[in-house]
C-alpha positions as CSV (number, residue, x, y, z in Angstrom):
1,M,91.3,40.0,-11.3
2,I,92.7,39.4,-7.8
3,P,90.7,41.5,-5.4
4,P,91.9,43.5,-2.5
5,G,92.3,41.4,0.6
6,E,94.3,38.7,-1.1
7,T,98.0,38.1,-0.5
8,I,100.7,39.2,-2.9
9,G,104.0,37.2,-2.8
10,I,107.2,39.2,-3.3
11,L,110.6,37.4,-4.1
12,G,113.3,39.6,-2.6
13,G,113.3,41.6,0.5
14,G,115.1,44.8,-0.4
15,Q,113.8,48.5,-0.7
16,L,111.9,47.8,-4.0
17,G,110.0,45.0,-2.3
18,R,109.4,47.5,0.7
19,M,107.9,50.2,-1.5
20,M,105.9,47.7,-3.5
21,A,104.4,46.3,-0.2
22,L,103.7,49.8,0.9
23,A,101.8,50.7,-2.4
24,A,99.9,47.3,-2.1
25,A,98.7,48.1,1.3
26,T,97.0,51.3,0.2
27,L,95.0,49.1,-2.2
28,G,93.9,46.8,0.6
29,Y,96.4,43.9,-0.1
30,R,98.6,41.8,2.2
31,C,102.2,41.0,1.1
32,H,104.3,38.0,1.9
33,V,108.1,38.2,1.3
34,F,110.3,35.4,0.4
35,A,114.1,36.0,0.8
36,P,117.2,34.3,1.9
37,E,118.3,36.9,4.5
38,A,117.1,36.7,8.2
39,D,115.8,40.2,8.6
40,P,115.1,41.8,5.1
41,I,113.7,45.3,5.2
42,A,110.8,44.6,3.2
43,A,109.4,42.2,5.8
44,D,109.1,45.2,8.2
45,V,106.1,46.4,6.3
46,C,104.7,43.0,5.2
47,A,102.1,40.8,6.9
48,A,104.3,37.6,6.4
49,F,107.9,36.6,5.8
50,T,109.4,33.3,4.7
51,Q,113.3,32.8,4.9
52,G,114.4,30.6,2.0
53,D,116.7,30.1,-0.8
54,F,115.6,31.2,-4.3
55,A,116.6,27.8,-5.6
56,D,114.8,25.8,-2.9
57,E,111.7,24.4,-5.0
58,A,109.9,23.0,-2.0
59,A,110.4,26.2,0.0
60,L,109.0,28.2,-3.1
61,S,106.0,25.9,-3.5
62,A,105.1,26.2,0.1
63,F,105.3,30.0,0.0
64,A,103.2,30.3,-3.2
65,A,100.5,28.2,-1.7
66,H,99.7,31.1,0.5
67,C,99.7,33.7,-2.4
68,A,97.2,34.7,-4.9
69,V,99.8,36.1,-7.2
70,V,103.8,36.3,-7.0
71,T,106.1,39.0,-8.3
72,Y,109.8,39.9,-7.7
73,E,111.9,42.9,-6.8
74,F,115.2,41.3,-7.4
75,E,116.0,39.6,-10.8
76,N,119.3,38.0,-10.1
77,V,117.7,34.7,-9.2
78,A,117.6,31.4,-11.0
79,A,114.4,31.1,-13.4
80,A,114.1,27.4,-13.4
81,P,113.1,26.8,-9.7
82,L,110.4,29.3,-10.0
83,A,108.3,26.8,-11.9
84,A,107.5,25.5,-8.5
85,I,105.2,28.6,-8.0
86,L,103.1,28.2,-11.1
87,P,100.9,25.4,-9.7
88,H,99.7,27.7,-6.8
89,A,99.9,31.2,-8.2
90,P,100.7,33.2,-11.4
91,L,104.2,34.7,-11.6
92,Y,104.4,38.2,-13.0
93,P,106.5,39.3,-14.8
94,P,106.8,35.8,-16.4
95,A,110.1,33.9,-15.8
96,H,111.0,34.2,-19.5
97,A,111.7,38.0,-18.8
98,L,114.0,37.0,-16.1
99,E,115.9,34.6,-18.3
100,V,116.5,37.2,-21.1
101,A,117.4,40.1,-18.5
102,Q,119.7,38.1,-16.4
103,D,122.2,37.4,-19.1
104,R,123.7,40.5,-20.7
105,A,124.5,38.5,-23.9
106,S,121.0,37.1,-24.3
107,E,119.5,40.4,-23.5
108,K,121.5,42.2,-26.3
109,A,120.8,39.5,-29.0
110,F,117.2,39.7,-27.9
111,V,117.1,43.5,-28.3
112,E,118.8,43.2,-31.8
113,Q,116.3,40.8,-33.0
114,L,113.6,43.3,-32.4
115,G,115.4,46.1,-34.1
116,G,117.0,47.8,-31.2
117,R,120.6,48.9,-31.1
118,P,123.0,48.2,-28.1
119,A,126.6,49.2,-27.9
120,P,129.0,47.2,-29.9
121,W,129.6,43.9,-28.0
122,A,131.0,40.4,-27.9
123,T,130.8,37.5,-25.6
124,V,134.1,36.8,-23.6
125,D,135.0,33.5,-22.2
126,S,139.0,33.7,-22.3
127,P,141.7,36.2,-22.6
128,D,141.9,35.3,-26.3
129,D,138.3,36.1,-26.7
130,L,138.9,39.5,-25.0
131,A,141.8,40.2,-27.3
132,A,139.7,39.3,-30.3
133,A,136.8,41.5,-29.1
134,I,139.1,44.5,-28.6
135,A,140.6,44.0,-32.1
136,R,137.1,44.2,-33.6
137,I,135.3,46.7,-31.3
138,G,138.4,48.7,-30.1
139,T,139.1,50.5,-26.9
140,P,138.0,52.0,-24.6
141,G,135.5,49.5,-23.5
142,I,134.2,47.7,-20.4
143,L,134.2,44.1,-19.6
144,K,131.3,42.9,-17.5
145,T,130.0,39.8,-16.1
146,R,127.2,38.3,-18.2
147,R,125.1,37.5,-15.0
148,D,124.6,39.0,-11.5
149,G,126.4,42.4,-11.9
150,Y,124.6,45.7,-10.8
151,D,125.4,49.1,-9.5
152,G,128.8,48.8,-11.1
153,K,129.8,45.6,-9.7
154,G,131.5,43.0,-11.8
155,Q,132.8,45.5,-14.3
156,W,136.5,46.3,-15.5
157,R,137.3,49.3,-17.7
158,I,139.5,48.6,-20.5
159,M,141.0,51.9,-21.8
160,T,143.9,50.3,-23.7
161,P,144.8,46.7,-24.9
162,A,147.4,46.8,-22.2
163,D,144.7,47.0,-19.5
164,A,143.3,43.8,-20.9
165,E,146.7,42.0,-20.8
166,A,147.2,43.1,-17.2
167,L,143.7,42.0,-16.1
168,D,143.6,39.5,-13.1
169,W,141.3,37.2,-15.1
170,P,137.9,36.4,-13.5
171,T,138.3,32.5,-13.7
172,A,135.3,30.6,-15.2
173,T,133.1,33.7,-15.3
174,P,131.2,34.3,-18.5
175,L,131.8,37.8,-19.7
176,V,130.6,40.3,-22.3
177,Y,132.8,43.2,-23.7
178,E,131.0,46.4,-24.7
179,G,132.6,49.4,-26.6
180,F,132.2,52.8,-25.1
181,V,129.3,54.9,-26.5
182,T,129.7,58.7,-27.0
183,F,126.4,60.1,-25.6
184,D,124.8,63.4,-24.6
185,A,122.9,61.9,-21.7
186,E,121.4,58.8,-20.1
187,F,117.6,58.1,-19.8
188,S,115.2,55.5,-18.8
189,V,111.9,54.5,-20.3
190,I,109.6,53.1,-17.7
191,L,106.3,51.4,-18.8
192,V,103.6,49.3,-17.2
193,R,101.8,46.6,-19.2
194,T,98.6,44.6,-18.3
195,A,97.9,41.1,-19.2
196,S,95.6,42.2,-21.9
197,G,98.4,44.3,-23.5
198,E,97.6,47.8,-22.4
199,V,100.7,49.9,-22.1
200,R,101.3,53.2,-20.3
201,F,104.5,55.2,-20.0
202,W,105.8,57.6,-17.3
203,D,107.8,60.7,-18.3
204,S,111.5,59.6,-19.1
205,A,113.9,60.7,-16.4
206,E,117.4,62.0,-17.2
207,N,119.8,59.9,-15.2
208,V,123.2,60.7,-13.8
209,H,125.5,58.0,-12.4
210,K,128.4,58.2,-10.1
211,N,130.8,55.2,-9.6
212,G,128.3,53.0,-11.6
213,I,125.4,53.8,-9.2
214,L,122.5,56.1,-10.1
215,D,122.9,59.4,-8.3
216,R,120.2,61.7,-9.6
217,S,117.1,61.4,-11.8
218,T,115.5,64.5,-13.2
219,I,112.1,65.1,-14.6
220,P,111.6,66.7,-17.3
221,A,114.7,65.5,-19.1
222,S,117.0,67.9,-21.0
223,P,115.9,68.8,-24.7
224,A,118.8,66.6,-25.8
225,I,116.7,63.5,-24.8
226,A,113.4,64.6,-26.0
227,A,113.9,63.5,-29.7
228,H,115.1,60.0,-28.6
229,I,111.9,59.2,-26.6
230,P,109.5,58.1,-29.2
231,A,112.0,55.5,-30.6
232,A,113.1,54.3,-27.3
233,R,109.4,54.0,-26.1
234,A,108.7,52.0,-29.4
235,L,111.4,49.5,-28.6
236,A,110.4,49.1,-25.0
237,A,106.9,48.4,-26.1
238,K,108.2,45.7,-28.6
239,L,110.2,44.1,-25.7
240,A,107.3,44.0,-23.4
241,E,105.0,42.5,-26.1
242,A,107.6,39.9,-27.1
243,L,108.0,38.8,-23.5
244,D,104.2,38.7,-22.9
245,Y,105.1,41.0,-20.0
246,V,102.9,41.9,-17.1
247,G,104.0,44.6,-14.6
248,V,106.5,47.5,-14.7
249,L,109.5,47.2,-17.1
250,T,112.4,49.5,-17.2
251,C,114.9,50.2,-20.2
252,E,117.7,52.5,-19.9
253,F,119.3,54.3,-23.0
254,F,122.0,56.6,-24.2
255,A,121.1,59.5,-26.1
256,T,123.5,59.6,-28.9
257,A,123.9,61.5,-32.4
258,Q,122.9,58.3,-34.1
259,G,119.7,57.9,-31.9
260,P,118.9,55.9,-28.8
261,V,121.3,53.2,-27.9
262,F,119.9,50.4,-25.5
263,N,121.9,49.9,-22.5
264,E,120.0,47.4,-20.4
265,M,116.5,46.5,-19.1
266,A,115.3,45.7,-15.7
267,P,112.2,43.5,-15.4
268,R,110.9,45.3,-12.3
269,V,110.3,48.6,-10.8
270,H,113.4,50.8,-10.9
271,N,115.4,53.2,-9.0
272,S,115.0,55.8,-11.8
273,G,111.4,55.8,-11.3
274,H,111.3,56.5,-7.5
275,W,110.2,60.0,-8.3
276,T,106.8,58.8,-9.4
277,I,105.8,58.3,-5.7
278,E,105.2,61.9,-5.4
279,G,105.7,63.2,-8.8
280,A,103.2,61.1,-10.9
281,L,99.4,60.7,-10.5
282,T,100.1,56.9,-10.0
283,S,103.4,55.6,-8.8
284,Q,105.5,52.8,-10.5
285,F,104.8,50.8,-7.4
286,E,101.1,51.2,-7.3
287,N,100.7,50.5,-11.1
288,H,102.9,47.4,-10.7
289,I,100.4,46.1,-8.2
290,R,97.5,47.1,-10.4
291,A,98.9,45.3,-13.3
292,I,99.8,42.1,-11.7
293,C,96.4,41.9,-9.9
294,G,94.4,42.6,-13.1
295,L,93.1,46.1,-11.8
296,P,92.6,49.1,-14.1
297,L,95.8,51.0,-14.5
298,G,96.2,54.5,-12.9
299,A,97.2,57.7,-14.7
300,T,101.0,58.1,-15.4
301,A,101.0,61.9,-16.1
302,L,102.9,64.2,-14.0
303,A,101.3,65.5,-10.8
304,C,103.6,68.6,-10.8
305,K,105.9,70.5,-13.2
306,G,108.8,68.3,-12.6
307,A,111.0,66.4,-9.8
308,V,114.4,65.7,-8.8
309,M,115.3,62.4,-7.1
310,D,118.6,62.0,-5.4
311,N,119.8,58.6,-4.1
312,L,121.2,58.6,-0.6
313,I,124.3,56.4,-0.7
314,G,126.2,55.3,2.3
315,D,126.8,58.2,4.6
316,D,124.4,60.4,2.8
317,A,121.6,58.9,5.0
318,H,123.1,60.7,7.9
319,D,122.1,63.9,6.4
320,W,118.4,63.3,7.2
321,P,118.0,66.2,9.7
322,A,119.2,68.7,6.9
323,I,117.0,67.1,4.4
324,L,113.8,67.3,6.6
325,S,114.6,70.8,7.4
326,D,113.5,71.7,4.0
327,P,109.7,71.1,4.0
328,A,109.6,70.7,0.2
329,N,111.7,67.5,0.4
330,H,110.1,64.1,0.4
331,L,112.6,61.7,2.4
332,H,112.5,57.8,1.9
333,L,114.8,55.9,4.3
334,Y,114.9,52.3,3.7
335,G,115.4,51.0,7.3
336,K,118.8,49.4,6.6
337,A,120.7,48.9,9.8
338,A,124.3,49.1,8.4
339,V,125.6,51.9,6.5
340,R,128.3,50.9,4.0
341,P,130.0,52.8,1.2
342,G,128.1,52.2,-2.1
343,R,125.0,51.1,-0.4
344,K,121.6,52.7,-1.3
345,M,120.2,53.8,2.0
346,G,117.4,55.9,0.9
347,H,116.4,58.6,-1.5
348,V,114.9,62.2,-1.5
349,T,112.6,63.7,-4.0
350,R,111.9,67.4,-4.4
351,L,109.1,68.4,-6.6
352,V,108.8,71.4,-8.9
353,L,105.4,72.9,-8.4
């Protein structure tokens, strides 16, 4: 057990790290952010900040020497250099979870080994591979980078074989082709797991995306999702156990006529769980801190009848006066200086009481 008063290291300086640090502060912890940018928004609410490259083992070692435990809010970092942390502090979730989740092909194969069902897929390293994948899986489909893509980045829709032939080929980039899935709704399963293997789930949110970015999460989810949740939770728990996972894990699913289809996992706190800050007895951020520090977990039950969380993307953040004019709204602005199209600037949650 890591007692309050100790320092928690956070790899990554974005909004997830910011909200994690705020939750840690309520439990009496200090946070130390490590990030490559000069002015990460998480550092605004942390006791210390180190600017450094995620691949710089010497810098990671020096950073970890000041921490009792290290976690991360951003999984697109090379796992191998993180071994430099371990002589100084435990790393949760473990680096193996990063290795699996960072590569879409590895992730899908791992899920299949545990009995889960992703969309039909194939690895693609050349135009010939893509042609073969389309011949086997069919169109429409989507071509994705195997690594580093998020919020719709690094993706190409292939509606017909002609689209593949016209593609400006992403040179030397490992890819994966996925067949489209016919689904009734999208939902996420968010769990927290302790080092001793205790697992707790939050209610599953129904998610709606726009332009590849999460737009809205709603609790409770529609009846179309309810029947899929037990099987989806069982798979998520299997994944967590197989990874010897500690902390919050998120798995996204499609609700289909054939049952839940696995989409992807995030080895961290997740956008679709932001509603838990006000809408659950213990938020995803607080329970993540509790888990990695070896504290007893908090209850994950609803604190209200339901909640709706809307992301504020780009210029949406300028609507803060109107949002605050409704006293039922809970506004979270992330402190990002530059407003850009497609950039997550904040979120707003409205509770159903």
